[in-house]
Each structure stands twice: as C-alpha cells, then as structure tokens.
N, C-alpha and C positions, 0 to 999 in steps of 0.2 A: 552803673550797671542797670541791667532791667529789673523791673517788679514783676512777681507770678502775676499772671491775669492783665498786665499793661498793655499798649496800644501795642500791635502787631501787624507787621508789613509782609504779605504773601507774596512772593515773587516769582515770576516764570523764570524759568533758565535760559535756553537757546530763544534767541532776539531781543532778551530782556536785560542778560547777566553777561551771556558770551553770545560770538557772532553766530547767526542763524546761518545753519549748513546741513549737509546730512548727516547720518549718523554718525555722533562721535563715540567714536571705539576703543580711542585711546589718549590718554591725558597730554600728548604732545600735539592733538588737535585743536585743544581749547585756546580761543583766542576771546581774550576778554574787549568788550566794547569800553571805549572810551569813557573815563568820570564814575565808572562803576563803583571802585574803591574809596574813592571818595565820597560818594551819594551813601554807602552803605557805611561809614564813619559817620556821616551826620545824623543818619537815621539812630545809629548807637548813641551817639552823645546826645539825642533827644528823647532818651529811652524808649526805643523803639524795638521792639524783637524783630529779627529778621529770619525769615523761614521762606525756602527754597520749594516750589511744588511743581513738577515737572514730569509730563508724560513720556515713558522711554520705553515706548513699543519694540524697539531695537531687541529687547529682551524676548519678547514673545516672536518676533521674529527670528530667533537664532542668531543675531549679527553678534552679540554680545552678552555676558553674563551678568548677573546679580554681583557678583564678585569684581570683574570686568569695570561695572557701571560706579561699585564702591572707590576703585581707584582713581576714575574719573573724579566723583566728588571729594576725593581727599586732597588731589592737585589743585581742585577748584576752591577748596576749602583755605588752603595754604595761600593761593594767591589772592583769596578774599581778606586776608589776615584774621582768618579765622571766626568771621564775625556773624555769620549765619548761627543760630541756633538749630537747624535742622535742614536735612534736604529731606524731601517724602517726594517718591515717585510711584507712577504707576507703569508697571511692567506688560500690562494686557493689551490686547487687540482682540476685538470681536470677529474677526476674518481669518485668524489662526487657531489651527488645532495645536495641544501640547495643554501643559501643565498653565500657561498663562495665555491660553487662546479663549475666546466667548467674553460675554459679558460682564461686566464688573462694575460696582459702585465706584471705583476710585476714577477713572480715566475722564479726565476734562472731555466735557464742561461738565460732568457731575461734581459734586462737591464734597466728595467722598474724601480728598487730602487734605481739605480743608477741616473736616470734622475730624480726622484722624490727629492732625496737629493739637485740636482743642481738646482731643481726651487724653493724649500722649502729654503735652506740653506746657499744659496748663495756660494756654492764651487766650485772649478775647479777640471778639469780633469788631466789638463796638470801637467807632474810633479807628477802626484799622484800616489798611489800604490792601489795597491786590495790583499789579502791575504786572500788564502782559502785551504779548505783540499782536495777538491771535483773538478771534472772538470766543474760541472752546476758554482759553485762558479768562478772559472776562466773565464770560455766563458763568461759571462756575460759584461767582457771586451774587447772582442773580436775587436770591432771596434771603440774602444776609447784609447785616449792617457795616457793609466794607465800602469804602471809598474807592472808585475804580478809575483807574488811568491807563487809556490805550497809547502805548508809545509806537513811534513811525521806526523804531529799530531794527526791525526783524522783517517778520512776511509783508507780503506788498499791502500797504495801508488800505488801499481804495477796496481792494475785495473782501479784506476784513472787515471793515467798516459796513459795506453790502451786507456781510454776514449777521452782524449785529444788528443793524436797520430789519432784517426779516424775522430776527427773533424777536423784535420788538424792545430791544436794550440800547440804551445811550449811556457811554461811560460818563464819568461824573468830569472827566477832564481828557484831553490830548495831548500829549509830549513828545517831543523831539526824540527822547531817551530817557534814561533811568533818572539821570542827574537832574534833569527838569522837570520830571515828574517828583523826584521827592522836593525837590523846590517848592512845588506847587503846594505839595502835602503838606511840609512844616510850615510853609508862609501863610497858612489858611487863617 
C-alpha cells in the first residue's frame, strides 16, 4: 500500500498505457500495450502511486462527453487491475468554442494536471516519474523535480524528439515502452 506523499508515477494514457489511435469514444476501442499491467504492478509493489494524466480534447470537439470518458476510464481501470490512484484529464482545446473551448492551465504541456494531482491526492513530485510518448507529455514536467522517460510506443518518436530539442528539453531516459521505463526507474 502506498503512503501519502510518497513517490508518484504520472503516466500519459494514449501511446503509453494503451495503443495510440484516433479519439477513443467507447471502451471497446481500448487496446492495452504489452507489459503495461505488469509494469503497474511493479510500481505498486515498490510503493509508487500511479496517476494517469491525459489531454482529452475530444470533449471540446463534441466527440464524446465527460460521462463517456468516465466509462472509458472505468473500463481501463478494471483492465489495469484498479492500480491507478486517479485519472486526471484536460477536456479543453484552445481552437474550439463552447464550454471547453479556449485557453486553460490544464492542457499539456502546461503542468495543471500535475498540480491538480498534488492538491487533490497528496502526491509528491520528489523522486517521482513522468512517462509519455509526446513532447507535450514530457514538457509538463519541465520545472518540476520529476524523472522523465520518453517512450517509443506511441507517437512517431523522431518528430517528438525534435519538438523536445526545440524546446530545450531532454528526457532523463528513453525507453521502448512503459515496461522498460519502469525497469529503468526502479533500477536506478
């Protein structure tokens, strides 16, 4: 069992936990990546809290609702053996009108979801981990004491690495997938 304020792993969803694909509007579209459940069990066994952080602009675009996303996350939670502590998402998109349109502080690469986790869940950034497949995933940790791992399991790696370089950011580690990212983090 994890202790309040203990180490936390912040994990991107699409391309890190499940297959990167177009908008997931229904739980049946979820395809877990190989080794993910085992990796989460290793984190939990090491007393590392797990928080999923994800941009979900499909809500702003009108492709699905908050309720629909909750159904997707409930199915995902079951498939992940109920190990994540929380699923935090940004429903906004700056290019759309409506209740979820316009700028916000929670859309990655902004760190709003991380600060939300800190405030709501009593998690710590110290010696924590952030894993993602895109530049915007990793850039949210730019000014925080998190170890970052860029995984190759989602978006085209070279293009995302170029975006990171253009932003002056270097991930602490590069891994093929979440399982090898967790191996690196726990083996440090």
